[in-house]
gemmi code that builds the backbone of each chain (N, CA, C; Angstrom):
import gemmi

chains = {
    "A": [
        ("ALA", (136.913, 109.092, 143.115), (137.943, 109.260, 142.240), (137.754, 110.130, 140.985)),
        ("GLN", (137.796, 110.981, 140.269), (136.971, 111.645, 139.366), (138.097, 111.347, 138.185)),
        ("THR", (137.270, 110.747, 137.192), (137.350, 110.624, 136.095), (137.655, 111.420, 134.519)),
        ("VAL", (138.029, 111.417, 133.657), (137.476, 112.269, 132.178), (137.678, 111.046, 131.608)),
        ("THR", (136.807, 111.335, 130.463), (136.621, 110.531, 128.944), (136.660, 111.363, 128.084)),
        ("GLN", (137.371, 110.482, 126.952), (137.087, 111.980, 125.712), (136.960, 110.565, 124.981)),
        ("SER", (135.973, 110.135, 124.133), (135.489, 109.367, 122.991), (135.617, 109.530, 122.282)),
        ("GLN", (137.010, 110.876, 121.425), (136.842, 110.617, 120.347), (138.099, 110.417, 120.266)),
        ("PRO", (139.329, 109.334, 119.622), (140.650, 109.069, 119.835), (141.578, 110.066, 118.486)),
        ("GLU", (141.024, 110.215, 117.582), (140.987, 111.123, 116.026), (140.197, 111.454, 115.961)),
        ("MET", (140.059, 113.089, 115.144), (139.751, 113.259, 114.236), (140.393, 114.496, 113.427)),
        ("SER", (139.433, 114.862, 112.491), (140.304, 115.634, 111.017), (139.276, 116.820, 110.741)),
        ("VAL", (139.459, 117.838, 110.394), (138.483, 119.065, 110.232), (139.710, 119.432, 109.467)),
        ("GLN", (138.762, 120.280, 108.071), (139.117, 121.085, 106.821), (139.710, 122.236, 107.660)),
        ("GLU", (140.994, 123.034, 106.941), (140.839, 123.960, 107.630), (140.089, 125.319, 106.955)),
        ("ALA", (139.716, 126.124, 108.432), (139.161, 127.292, 107.895), (137.363, 126.652, 108.378)),
        ("GLU", (137.477, 125.445, 108.351), (136.305, 124.658, 109.613), (136.337, 124.918, 110.293)),
        ("THR", (134.948, 124.395, 111.021), (134.946, 124.431, 112.329), (134.367, 123.021, 113.484)),
        ("VAL", (135.200, 123.051, 114.080), (135.401, 121.184, 114.519), (134.992, 121.158, 116.642)),
        ("THR", (133.960, 119.706, 117.018), (133.789, 120.103, 118.226), (134.755, 118.824, 118.579)),
        ("LEU", (135.421, 119.021, 120.094), (136.054, 117.874, 120.202), (135.035, 117.714, 122.123)),
        ("SER", (134.998, 116.321, 122.212), (133.792, 115.674, 123.034), (135.210, 115.492, 124.924)),
        ("CYS", (134.373, 115.696, 125.520), (134.542, 115.427, 127.247), (133.426, 115.209, 128.251)),
        ("THR", (133.692, 113.833, 128.740), (132.704, 114.114, 129.836), (133.553, 113.710, 130.905)),
        ("TYR", (132.788, 113.621, 132.333), (133.581, 113.786, 133.369), (132.840, 113.422, 134.379)),
        ("ASP", (133.352, 112.494, 135.591), (132.693, 112.105, 136.485), (133.256, 112.509, 137.716)),
        ("THR", (132.062, 113.183, 138.775), (133.073, 113.515, 140.077), (132.122, 113.523, 140.896)),
        ("SER", (131.973, 113.713, 142.004), (131.148, 114.322, 142.887), (131.449, 115.232, 144.182)),
        ("GLU", (132.323, 116.168, 143.248), (132.723, 117.550, 143.925), (132.052, 118.322, 143.326)),
        ("ASN", (131.602, 119.722, 144.356), (131.117, 120.645, 143.705), (131.910, 121.549, 143.116)),
        ("ASN", (132.774, 121.504, 143.946), (133.723, 123.358, 143.063), (134.978, 122.471, 142.240)),
        ("TYR", (135.075, 123.138, 140.928), (136.091, 122.128, 140.459), (136.600, 123.121, 139.116)),
        ("TYR", (137.763, 123.306, 138.189), (138.160, 123.500, 137.580), (137.899, 122.993, 136.387)),
        ("LEU", (137.777, 122.882, 134.782), (138.079, 122.446, 133.541), (139.183, 123.271, 132.537)),
        ("PHE", (139.340, 121.873, 132.218), (140.834, 123.047, 131.470), (140.453, 122.140, 130.072)),
        ("TRP", (141.160, 122.792, 128.977), (141.344, 122.378, 127.220), (142.663, 122.650, 127.030)),
        ("TYR", (143.743, 121.495, 127.057), (145.240, 121.783, 127.153), (145.833, 121.177, 125.406)),
        ("LYS", (146.800, 122.122, 124.683), (147.084, 121.448, 123.214), (148.289, 121.136, 123.847)),
        ("GLN", (148.523, 119.707, 122.954), (150.314, 119.256, 123.061), (150.440, 118.660, 121.591)),
        ("PRO", (151.390, 119.551, 121.170), (151.950, 119.904, 119.384), (152.987, 118.537, 119.584)),
        ("PRO", (153.526, 118.505, 118.261), (154.471, 117.516, 118.615), (155.842, 118.231, 119.120)),
        ("SER", (156.051, 118.963, 119.481), (157.234, 119.324, 120.698), (156.593, 118.928, 121.948)),
        ("ARG", (155.236, 118.159, 122.226), (155.423, 117.955, 123.418), (154.723, 118.820, 124.726)),
        ("GLN", (155.026, 120.591, 124.241), (154.353, 121.383, 125.392), (153.370, 121.333, 125.570)),
        ("MET", (152.987, 120.616, 127.177), (151.205, 121.283, 127.403), (150.900, 122.831, 127.220)),
        ("ILE", (149.991, 123.048, 126.429), (149.453, 124.395, 126.252), (148.460, 124.435, 127.097)),
        ("LEU", (147.810, 125.409, 127.393), (146.714, 125.821, 127.900), (145.298, 126.447, 126.577)),
        ("VAL", (144.563, 125.802, 126.569), (143.879, 126.296, 125.778), (142.731, 127.561, 125.910)),
        ("ILE", (141.752, 126.739, 126.891), (140.969, 127.758, 128.128), (140.703, 126.838, 129.227)),
        ("ARG", (139.662, 127.944, 129.952), (139.554, 126.879, 131.178), (138.547, 127.531, 131.426)),
        ("GLN", (137.842, 126.717, 132.575), (135.974, 126.794, 132.618), (135.814, 126.932, 134.265)),
        ("GLU", (135.302, 127.827, 135.186), (135.261, 127.235, 136.382), (133.751, 127.025, 136.416)),
        ("ALA", (134.156, 126.009, 137.580), (131.907, 124.493, 137.887), (131.338, 125.880, 137.752)),
        ("TYR", (131.950, 126.740, 139.142), (130.510, 127.262, 139.387), (129.695, 128.251, 138.229)),
        ("LYS", (130.176, 128.839, 137.358), (130.407, 129.492, 136.042), (128.859, 129.078, 134.672)),
        ("GLN", (127.992, 129.800, 135.000), (127.478, 129.207, 134.171), (127.349, 129.390, 132.591)),
        ("GLN", (128.463, 130.926, 132.807), (128.814, 131.343, 131.073), (130.558, 130.351, 130.335)),
        ("ASN", (129.826, 130.408, 129.411), (130.863, 129.312, 128.715), (131.728, 130.350, 128.223)),
        ("ALA", (133.005, 129.602, 128.757), (133.980, 130.180, 128.472), (134.351, 130.082, 127.113)),
        ("THR", (135.078, 131.456, 126.593), (136.075, 131.617, 125.071), (136.965, 132.081, 125.206)),
        ("GLU", (137.917, 132.021, 124.348), (139.439, 132.133, 124.158), (139.453, 132.494, 122.164)),
        ("ASN", (139.242, 133.716, 121.942), (139.253, 134.155, 120.238), (138.354, 133.009, 119.571)),
        ("ARG", (139.378, 131.775, 118.726), (138.350, 130.493, 117.882), (137.932, 129.829, 118.793)),
        ("PHE", (138.416, 129.640, 120.102), (138.535, 128.832, 121.030), (137.264, 128.421, 122.057)),
        ("SER", (136.322, 127.742, 121.927), (134.862, 127.970, 123.558), (134.469, 126.760, 123.715)),
        ("VAL", (134.210, 127.013, 125.202), (133.890, 125.491, 125.311), (132.210, 125.521, 125.227)),
        ("ASN", (131.026, 123.878, 125.403), (129.939, 124.121, 125.827), (130.120, 123.112, 127.104)),
        ("PHE", (129.721, 123.845, 128.201), (129.853, 123.391, 129.464), (128.581, 122.851, 130.101)),
        ("GLN", (127.838, 121.545, 130.378), (126.480, 121.477, 130.834), (127.040, 120.329, 132.180)),
        ("LYS", (127.088, 121.382, 133.292), (127.654, 120.642, 134.572), (126.396, 119.730, 134.732)),
        ("ALA", (125.178, 119.556, 134.832), (124.212, 118.244, 134.798), (124.590, 117.258, 134.404)),
        ("ALA", (125.154, 118.135, 133.085), (125.200, 115.875, 131.851), (126.694, 115.702, 132.578)),
        ("LYS", (127.585, 117.040, 132.846), (129.176, 116.505, 133.469), (129.908, 116.315, 132.121)),
        ("SER", (129.354, 117.333, 130.723), (129.810, 117.657, 129.673), (131.190, 118.920, 129.171)),
        ("PHE", (132.439, 118.437, 128.408), (132.453, 119.969, 128.644), (133.684, 119.460, 126.792)),
        ("SER", (133.283, 120.147, 126.172), (133.472, 120.275, 124.779), (133.785, 121.827, 124.308)),
        ("LEU", (134.729, 121.364, 124.062), (135.651, 122.568, 122.588), (135.467, 122.797, 121.194)),
        ("LYS", (134.982, 123.859, 120.835), (134.809, 124.019, 119.880), (135.863, 124.878, 119.225)),
        ("ILE", (136.868, 124.603, 118.105), (137.959, 125.164, 117.033), (136.662, 125.963, 116.033)),
        ("SER", (136.851, 127.351, 116.003), (136.830, 127.475, 114.703), (137.489, 128.177, 114.049)),
        ("ASP", (137.373, 128.421, 113.183), (137.995, 129.073, 111.812), (139.448, 128.219, 112.154)),
        ("SER", (139.234, 127.235, 111.844), (140.446, 125.908, 112.284), (141.750, 126.085, 111.424)),
        ("GLN", (142.585, 126.312, 111.729), (144.144, 126.718, 111.275), (145.227, 125.381, 110.911)),
        ("LEU", (146.333, 125.472, 110.109), (147.008, 124.147, 110.383), (147.642, 123.865, 111.712)),
        ("GLY", (148.046, 125.228, 112.349), (148.989, 125.313, 113.935), (147.832, 124.265, 115.022)),
        ("ASP", (146.578, 124.408, 114.379), (145.751, 123.729, 115.528), (146.087, 121.755, 115.455)),
        ("THR", (146.962, 121.380, 114.656), (146.773, 120.095, 114.816), (148.278, 119.610, 115.650)),
        ("ALA", (147.104, 119.019, 116.829), (147.997, 118.516, 117.993), (146.774, 117.356, 118.614)),
        ("MET", (147.770, 116.894, 119.720), (146.414, 116.105, 120.890), (145.945, 117.233, 121.472)),
        ("TYR", (145.172, 117.088, 121.634), (144.215, 118.197, 122.718), (143.852, 117.308, 124.087)),
        ("PHE", (143.776, 117.724, 125.262), (143.400, 117.189, 126.283), (142.654, 117.597, 127.202)),
        ("CYS", (141.505, 117.397, 127.544), (140.689, 117.573, 128.272), (140.921, 117.390, 129.698)),
        ("ALA", (140.681, 117.867, 131.015), (141.518, 118.320, 132.275), (140.544, 118.556, 133.049)),
        ("PHE", (140.567, 117.994, 134.412), (139.809, 118.295, 135.667), (140.634, 118.510, 137.020)),
        ("MET", (140.288, 119.589, 137.575), (141.200, 120.001, 139.215), (140.168, 120.350, 139.954)),
        ("ASN", (140.165, 119.688, 141.483), (139.031, 119.780, 142.277), (139.937, 121.133, 142.341)),
        ("TYR", (138.716, 121.846, 143.502), (139.000, 123.806, 143.858), (138.626, 123.459, 145.737)),
        ("PRO", (138.782, 123.927, 146.515), (140.213, 124.548, 146.113), (141.807, 124.141, 146.600)),
        ("ARG", (141.444, 122.609, 147.053), (142.496, 121.810, 147.415), (143.414, 121.821, 146.027)),
        ("ARG", (143.453, 121.912, 144.614), (143.964, 121.549, 144.042), (144.780, 120.359, 144.029)),
        ("ASP", (144.566, 119.180, 144.259), (145.702, 118.384, 144.903), (144.643, 116.793, 144.110)),
        ("ASP", (143.942, 116.989, 143.298), (143.472, 116.246, 141.796), (143.275, 116.697, 140.877)),
        ("MET", (144.139, 116.223, 139.697), (143.882, 116.822, 138.333), (144.276, 115.250, 137.603)),
        ("ARG", (142.715, 115.123, 137.120), (142.418, 114.117, 136.232), (142.739, 114.715, 134.711)),
        ("PHE", (143.411, 113.742, 133.719), (143.404, 113.824, 132.143), (142.605, 112.754, 131.741)),
        ("GLY", (141.915, 113.617, 130.195), (141.577, 112.381, 129.466), (142.276, 111.757, 128.504)),
        ("ALA", (142.148, 110.810, 127.443), (143.117, 109.886, 126.875), (143.916, 110.668, 125.777)),
        ("GLY", (143.264, 111.775, 125.682), (143.751, 112.973, 123.918), (142.706, 112.475, 123.156)),
        ("THR", (142.036, 113.599, 122.415), (141.892, 113.413, 120.635), (142.991, 114.333, 120.016)),
        ("ARG", (143.436, 113.172, 118.764), (144.173, 113.690, 117.725), (143.704, 114.723, 116.654)),
        ("LEU", (143.871, 115.830, 116.551), (143.100, 116.050, 115.843), (144.260, 116.509, 114.543)),
        ("THR", (143.849, 116.346, 113.921), (144.184, 116.880, 112.378), (143.432, 117.768, 111.216)),
        ("VAL", (144.267, 119.193, 111.465), (143.614, 120.099, 110.167), (144.047, 120.153, 108.471)),
        ("LYS", (143.766, 119.630, 108.145), (143.818, 119.193, 106.553), (143.966, 120.501, 105.576)),
        ("PRO", (144.710, 120.881, 104.956), (144.883, 122.206, 104.466), (143.555, 122.151, 102.822)),
    ],
    "B": [
        ("SER", (158.070, 137.900, 134.946), (157.090, 136.596, 134.062), (157.451, 135.397, 135.088)),
        ("GLN", (156.702, 134.307, 135.151), (156.994, 132.929, 135.861), (157.469, 132.016, 134.838)),
        ("THR", (158.619, 130.904, 135.228), (159.448, 130.114, 134.145), (159.136, 129.020, 134.882)),
        ("ILE", (158.951, 127.843, 134.174), (159.579, 126.263, 134.785), (160.471, 125.728, 134.169)),
        ("HIS", (161.508, 125.307, 134.641), (162.347, 124.406, 133.945), (162.672, 123.043, 134.433)),
        ("GLN", (163.339, 122.642, 133.389), (162.997, 120.604, 133.626), (164.449, 119.899, 133.056)),
        ("TRP", (165.002, 119.466, 133.657), (166.315, 119.004, 132.934), (167.029, 117.591, 133.771)),
        ("PRO", (167.220, 116.582, 133.388), (167.555, 116.639, 131.751), (166.502, 116.894, 130.842)),
        ("ALA", (166.968, 117.263, 129.948), (165.393, 117.295, 128.315), (165.553, 115.769, 128.039)),
        ("THR", (166.475, 114.949, 127.590), (166.284, 113.266, 127.513), (167.164, 112.491, 128.632)),
        ("LEU", (166.908, 111.531, 128.657), (167.511, 110.411, 129.526), (167.630, 109.212, 128.848)),
        ("VAL", (168.541, 108.451, 128.615), (168.603, 107.052, 128.251), (169.643, 106.842, 129.491)),
        ("GLN", (168.224, 105.551, 130.422), (168.970, 104.841, 131.396), (169.185, 103.139, 131.108)),
        ("PRO", (169.956, 102.403, 131.382), (169.815, 101.066, 132.007), (168.983, 100.403, 132.973)),
        ("VAL", (168.449, 100.067, 133.247), (166.991, 98.705, 134.349), (168.120, 98.970, 135.017)),
        ("GLY", (167.520, 99.564, 136.265), (168.028, 99.303, 137.795), (169.025, 100.033, 138.031)),
        ("SER", (169.604, 100.989, 136.763), (170.797, 102.295, 138.100), (169.135, 103.285, 138.114)),
        ("PRO", (169.628, 104.403, 139.176), (169.241, 105.321, 139.364), (168.592, 106.729, 137.980)),
        ("LEU", (167.562, 107.113, 139.247), (167.514, 108.817, 138.669), (167.513, 109.259, 139.537)),
        ("SER", (167.393, 110.758, 138.514), (167.033, 112.242, 139.322), (166.209, 112.843, 138.032)),
        ("LEU", (165.502, 113.120, 138.163), (165.107, 114.375, 137.394), (164.813, 115.851, 138.538)),
        ("GLU", (164.813, 116.716, 138.014), (164.882, 118.150, 138.850), (163.787, 118.929, 137.500)),
        ("CYS", (163.462, 119.551, 138.425), (162.144, 120.805, 138.515), (162.275, 122.153, 139.286)),
        ("THR", (162.392, 123.213, 138.175), (162.440, 124.621, 139.200), (161.556, 125.398, 138.410)),
        ("VAL", (160.879, 126.379, 138.966), (159.923, 127.406, 139.279), (160.404, 128.672, 139.661)),
        ("GLU", (160.808, 129.622, 138.180), (161.348, 130.989, 138.587), (160.304, 132.286, 138.831)),
        ("GLY", (160.172, 133.114, 139.361), (159.078, 134.130, 139.582), (158.035, 134.066, 140.378)),
        ("THR", (157.705, 132.982, 141.435), (157.360, 132.880, 141.841), (157.759, 132.441, 143.537)),
        ("SER", (156.748, 132.194, 145.029), (157.193, 131.315, 146.052), (155.790, 130.910, 146.049)),
        ("ASN", (155.946, 129.702, 146.715), (154.884, 128.620, 147.302), (154.166, 128.306, 146.220)),
        ("PRO", (154.577, 127.740, 145.443), (153.541, 127.423, 144.339), (153.574, 125.737, 144.907)),
        ("ASN", (152.198, 125.362, 144.319), (151.933, 123.756, 144.103), (152.610, 123.129, 142.966)),
        ("LEU", (153.238, 121.901, 143.533), (154.276, 121.637, 142.254), (154.071, 120.195, 142.018)),
        ("TYR", (153.697, 119.498, 140.819), (153.397, 118.425, 140.397), (153.850, 117.773, 139.830)),
        ("TRP", (153.892, 115.775, 139.942), (154.693, 115.443, 138.748), (153.898, 114.428, 138.143)),
        ("TYR", (154.113, 114.447, 136.599), (153.109, 113.907, 135.582), (154.080, 112.783, 135.026)),
        ("ARG", (153.268, 111.505, 134.576), (153.919, 110.928, 133.371), (152.657, 110.696, 132.806)),
        ("GLN", (153.810, 110.535, 131.166), (152.601, 110.648, 129.419), (153.073, 109.258, 129.102)),
        ("ALA", (152.728, 107.871, 128.969), (153.128, 107.129, 128.294), (152.961, 107.400, 126.653)),
        ("ALA", (153.309, 106.535, 126.357), (153.447, 106.906, 124.569), (151.932, 106.578, 124.212)),
        ("GLY", (151.526, 108.120, 123.451), (150.319, 108.039, 123.038), (149.413, 107.995, 123.988)),
        ("ARG", (149.135, 108.301, 125.088), (148.274, 108.285, 126.285), (148.291, 110.006, 127.037)),
        ("GLY", (147.136, 109.886, 127.746), (146.896, 111.197, 128.510), (148.173, 110.865, 130.138)),
        ("LEU", (147.581, 112.346, 130.773), (149.308, 112.274, 131.906), (148.537, 111.662, 132.956)),
        ("GLN", (149.303, 110.852, 133.971), (148.865, 110.602, 134.815), (149.714, 111.260, 136.272)),
        ("LEU", (148.724, 112.085, 136.938), (149.833, 112.342, 138.153), (150.221, 111.175, 138.830)),
        ("LEU", (151.599, 111.827, 139.093), (152.160, 110.850, 140.315), (152.651, 111.407, 141.781)),
        ("PHE", (153.292, 112.715, 141.904), (153.316, 113.240, 142.899), (152.639, 115.256, 142.979)),
        ("TYR", (152.089, 115.240, 144.358), (151.752, 116.659, 144.283), (152.758, 117.290, 145.691)),
        ("SER", (153.213, 118.372, 145.201), (153.762, 119.215, 146.744), (153.090, 120.355, 147.157)),
        ("VAL", (152.565, 120.731, 148.189), (151.958, 122.252, 148.437), (153.344, 123.241, 149.441)),
        ("GLY", (154.150, 122.706, 149.786), (155.038, 123.143, 150.311), (156.225, 122.362, 150.591)),
        ("ILE", (157.656, 122.968, 150.948), (158.809, 122.647, 151.446), (158.598, 120.875, 151.658)),
        ("GLY", (159.225, 119.987, 151.869), (159.075, 118.767, 152.689), (157.852, 117.888, 152.485)),
        ("GLN", (156.546, 118.795, 152.192), (155.222, 118.081, 151.524), (154.954, 117.340, 150.457)),
        ("ILE", (155.032, 116.212, 150.269), (155.270, 115.502, 149.000), (153.470, 114.276, 149.662)),
        ("SER", (152.461, 114.232, 148.384), (151.498, 113.344, 148.422), (152.024, 112.536, 147.415)),
        ("SER", (151.698, 111.248, 147.361), (151.684, 110.606, 145.986), (150.930, 109.980, 145.621)),
        ("GLU", (150.184, 109.664, 144.742), (149.339, 109.381, 144.136), (148.928, 107.958, 143.070)),
        ("VAL", (150.615, 107.440, 142.910), (150.553, 105.987, 142.409), (151.562, 105.325, 143.178)),
        ("PRO", (150.786, 103.887, 144.079), (152.458, 103.682, 144.812), (153.305, 102.894, 143.282)),
        ("GLN", (154.695, 103.292, 143.499), (155.608, 102.527, 142.368), (157.262, 102.825, 142.885)),
        ("ASN", (158.088, 102.342, 142.258), (159.075, 101.920, 142.677), (159.686, 104.262, 142.478)),
        ("LEU", (159.320, 104.854, 142.726), (159.249, 106.322, 142.165), (158.933, 107.399, 143.397)),
        ("SER", (159.952, 107.903, 143.490), (159.895, 108.810, 144.811), (160.320, 110.391, 144.362)),
        ("ALA", (159.440, 111.136, 145.529), (159.738, 112.480, 144.900), (160.093, 113.119, 145.898)),
        ("SER", (160.832, 114.671, 146.264), (161.033, 115.337, 147.032), (161.109, 116.461, 147.161)),
        ("ARG", (161.415, 117.157, 148.188), (160.536, 119.444, 147.179), (162.305, 120.140, 148.707)),
        ("PRO", (162.995, 119.821, 148.190), (164.346, 120.818, 149.429), (164.399, 122.085, 149.566)),
        ("GLN", (163.739, 123.032, 148.475), (163.541, 123.831, 148.471), (162.510, 124.603, 147.819)),
        ("ASP", (161.898, 125.891, 148.244), (160.402, 126.198, 147.639), (160.070, 126.001, 146.198)),
        ("ARG", (161.205, 125.867, 145.475), (161.027, 126.474, 143.936), (161.268, 125.060, 143.639)),
        ("GLN", (162.000, 123.920, 144.171), (162.688, 123.042, 143.112), (161.650, 121.644, 143.846)),
        ("PHE", (161.557, 120.916, 142.463), (161.044, 119.296, 143.307), (161.843, 118.377, 142.400)),
        ("ILE", (162.399, 116.872, 142.961), (162.720, 116.078, 142.578), (162.485, 115.027, 142.110)),
        ("LEU", (162.590, 113.996, 141.396), (161.714, 113.368, 140.739), (162.797, 112.251, 141.273)),
        ("SER", (162.455, 111.156, 141.763), (164.414, 110.210, 141.926), (163.527, 108.567, 141.635)),
        ("SER", (164.471, 107.992, 141.658), (164.323, 106.526, 141.596), (165.531, 105.704, 141.876)),
        ("LYS", (165.549, 104.696, 142.630), (166.863, 104.176, 143.551), (166.902, 102.787, 142.298)),
        ("LYS", (166.004, 102.106, 141.391), (166.490, 100.894, 140.777), (165.336, 101.362, 139.240)),
        ("LEU", (165.763, 101.708, 138.304), (164.948, 101.705, 137.046), (164.319, 100.423, 136.631)),
        ("LEU", (162.836, 100.387, 136.219), (162.031, 99.720, 135.473), (161.909, 99.782, 134.126)),
        ("LEU", (161.292, 98.556, 133.169), (161.572, 98.711, 131.721), (160.220, 100.107, 131.738)),
        ("SER", (159.011, 99.414, 132.692), (157.817, 100.258, 132.741), (158.216, 101.863, 132.928)),
        ("ASP", (159.225, 102.042, 133.784), (159.369, 103.230, 134.238), (159.440, 104.551, 132.677)),
        ("SER", (160.020, 103.919, 131.919), (159.674, 104.414, 129.909), (158.584, 105.667, 130.325)),
        ("GLY", (159.146, 106.921, 129.795), (158.362, 107.479, 128.827), (158.159, 109.326, 129.039)),
        ("PHE", (157.044, 109.885, 129.082), (157.699, 111.723, 128.955), (156.978, 111.842, 130.422)),
        ("TYR", (157.965, 113.033, 131.652), (157.617, 113.136, 132.614), (157.863, 114.556, 132.427)),
        ("LEU", (156.464, 115.507, 133.064), (156.054, 116.543, 133.219), (156.101, 117.139, 134.332)),
        ("CYS", (156.242, 118.599, 134.660), (156.573, 118.641, 135.673), (155.674, 120.136, 135.939)),
        ("ALA", (154.549, 120.252, 137.027), (153.795, 121.429, 136.560), (153.507, 122.422, 137.501)),
        ("TRP", (153.573, 123.683, 137.803), (152.868, 124.246, 138.657), (151.608, 125.338, 138.604)),
        ("ILE", (151.089, 125.610, 139.959), (150.122, 126.338, 140.298), (150.575, 127.396, 141.123)),
        ("ARG", (150.695, 128.770, 140.200), (150.417, 130.031, 141.107), (148.599, 129.937, 142.012)),
        ("THR", (148.768, 129.802, 143.150), (147.700, 130.180, 143.832), (147.455, 131.886, 143.457)),
        ("GLY", (145.912, 131.869, 143.422), (144.779, 133.093, 143.611), (144.368, 133.278, 142.480)),
        ("SER", (144.502, 133.956, 141.320), (143.129, 134.092, 140.754), (142.833, 133.064, 139.301)),
        ("THR", (143.952, 132.387, 138.884), (143.681, 131.840, 137.763), (143.601, 130.307, 138.011)),
        ("ASP", (144.447, 129.780, 139.156), (144.658, 128.515, 139.408), (144.548, 127.644, 138.510)),
        ("THR", (145.208, 127.762, 137.768), (145.640, 126.604, 136.270), (146.955, 126.524, 136.379)),
        ("GLN", (147.368, 125.110, 135.911), (148.689, 124.398, 135.926), (149.340, 125.073, 134.409)),
        ("TYR", (150.384, 125.110, 135.232), (151.475, 125.471, 133.815), (152.546, 124.485, 133.385)),
        ("PHE", (153.291, 123.547, 132.504), (154.099, 122.691, 132.267), (154.676, 122.832, 132.602)),
        ("GLY", (155.842, 122.159, 132.785), (157.370, 122.586, 131.958), (157.771, 121.817, 130.445)),
        ("PRO", (158.556, 122.060, 129.672), (158.854, 121.274, 128.901), (159.674, 119.624, 128.700)),
        ("GLY", (159.409, 119.153, 130.258), (159.442, 118.021, 129.550), (160.378, 117.222, 129.749)),
        ("THR", (160.765, 115.517, 130.145), (161.467, 115.035, 130.402), (161.899, 113.826, 129.597)),
        ("ARG", (161.969, 113.745, 128.743), (161.410, 111.858, 127.757), (163.114, 111.053, 128.255)),
        ("LEU", (162.115, 110.184, 129.386), (163.435, 108.987, 130.064), (163.097, 107.746, 128.969)),
        ("THR", (163.946, 107.104, 128.358), (163.309, 105.527, 128.010), (164.789, 104.441, 128.888)),
        ("VAL", (164.195, 103.454, 129.646), (164.681, 102.665, 130.176), (165.109, 101.717, 129.260)),
        ("LEU", (166.756, 101.619, 129.216), (166.983, 99.849, 128.330), (167.290, 98.480, 129.324)),
    ],
}
model = gemmi.Model(1)
for chain_id, residues in chains.items():
    chain = gemmi.Chain(chain_id)
    for i, (resn, *xyz) in enumerate(residues, 1):
        res = gemmi.Residue()
        res.name, res.seqid = resn, gemmi.SeqId(i, " ")
        for name, pos in zip(("N", "CA", "C"), xyz):
            atom = gemmi.Atom()
            atom.name, atom.element = name, gemmi.Element(name[0])
            atom.pos, atom.b_iso = gemmi.Position(*pos), 0.0
            res.add_atom(atom)
        chain.add_residue(res)
    model.add_chain(chain)
structure = gemmi.Structure()
structure.add_model(model)
structure.setup_entities()
């Protein structure tokens, strides 16, 4: 079975600074997707960024980028120019492909951006 | 555009009572549908997923069940709620194709007393 581990329960960063959230996973699958989701106090799950395992190039979305190390099974999220609105729980997630019948989430990292 | 609805938004039920949570998706056909539970301060646990009408797979044995009576409708049920069933329930869907990304509904907060 797949597992996803987020070893940082809480983190904080000053506004405009950069922060990196860690995630490791374990799987025997060769094809899969990795995701970072953000959950603000409203509890709505919002997709931040997505990475296909077959792509070597790291995904980027504006201020958000990932460092995907497939051999090490590591998938970290870097947030640049942190904003107060980035304060939220962040979840790393794994989905097998192409069956898409196994979705695993980490326990989450609570990020606080300080003014 | 595609949207996903869940209701009710909040629910308080006594132990031993039945449960029915509904999820519907608009603007797509034949989506993969998922039910998750999130305990307080925790990550999401996959409960059920469905790839089509009447096709349900369970991830965790428990007193909950799921049904998919229509293509874009997914229902989570229980005959008798337990205290441990309290939590935040999220429905999600995947539009198969180029994105293969899960999109989540707004969730239902269930409190069992």
